[in-house]
C-alpha positions in Angstrom: 0.0 0.0 0.0 1.3 3.5 -0.9 0.2 6.7 0.7 1.3 10.3 0.8 3.0 11.3 4.0 1.4 14.2 5.9 3.2 17.6 5.8 5.7 18.0 8.6 4.8 20.4 11.4 6.9 23.5 11.5 8.8 23.6 14.8 11.3 26.3 13.8 9.1 29.2 14.8 7.2 29.6 18.0 3.8 31.2 18.2 3.3 30.1 21.8 4.3 31.9 24.9 5.9 28.9 26.5 9.0 29.5 28.6 12.0 27.7 27.1 15.6 27.0 28.2 18.7 27.6 26.1 22.4 26.9 26.6 25.1 28.2 24.3 22.8 29.5 21.6 20.4 32.1 22.9 18.3 31.9 19.7 17.7 28.1 20.0 15.9 26.4 22.8 17.0 23.0 24.0 13.8 21.5 22.4 14.9 22.9 19.0 12.4 25.8 18.9 13.6 29.1 17.4 13.3 31.6 20.3 15.2 34.5 18.6 12.0 36.6 18.6 10.9 35.8 22.1 11.6 38.0 25.2 13.9 36.4 27.8 12.1 35.5 31.0 13.5 35.7 34.5 15.5 32.7 35.5 13.2 32.1 38.5 10.1 31.9 36.4 8.7 28.4 35.7 9.6 26.9 32.3 6.5 25.6 30.6 8.1 23.6 27.8 8.2 20.0 29.0 10.9 19.0 26.4 13.2 21.8 27.6 12.6 20.7 31.2 13.5 17.1 30.4 16.6 18.0 28.4 18.0 20.5 31.0 19.4 17.5 33.0 21.4 16.3 30.0 24.6 17.7 28.5 24.1 20.2 25.6 24.7 18.5 22.3 26.6 21.6 21.0 28.9 22.5 23.9 28.5 19.5 26.3 27.7 21.7 29.3 
């Protein structure tokens, strides 16, 4: 059986107001979301992105910190 694959979801731009975490690249969240157009939140505010929360405990794939 052959079928057409669905169009991929664009995860490079963020329309949400989720709080994200970044490491060495302030324009790219740990989850892969482009956060270059988002305002930086206070470090004490809760991060809403569950993927960033999960990845925070692991070394950064870019700088290994």
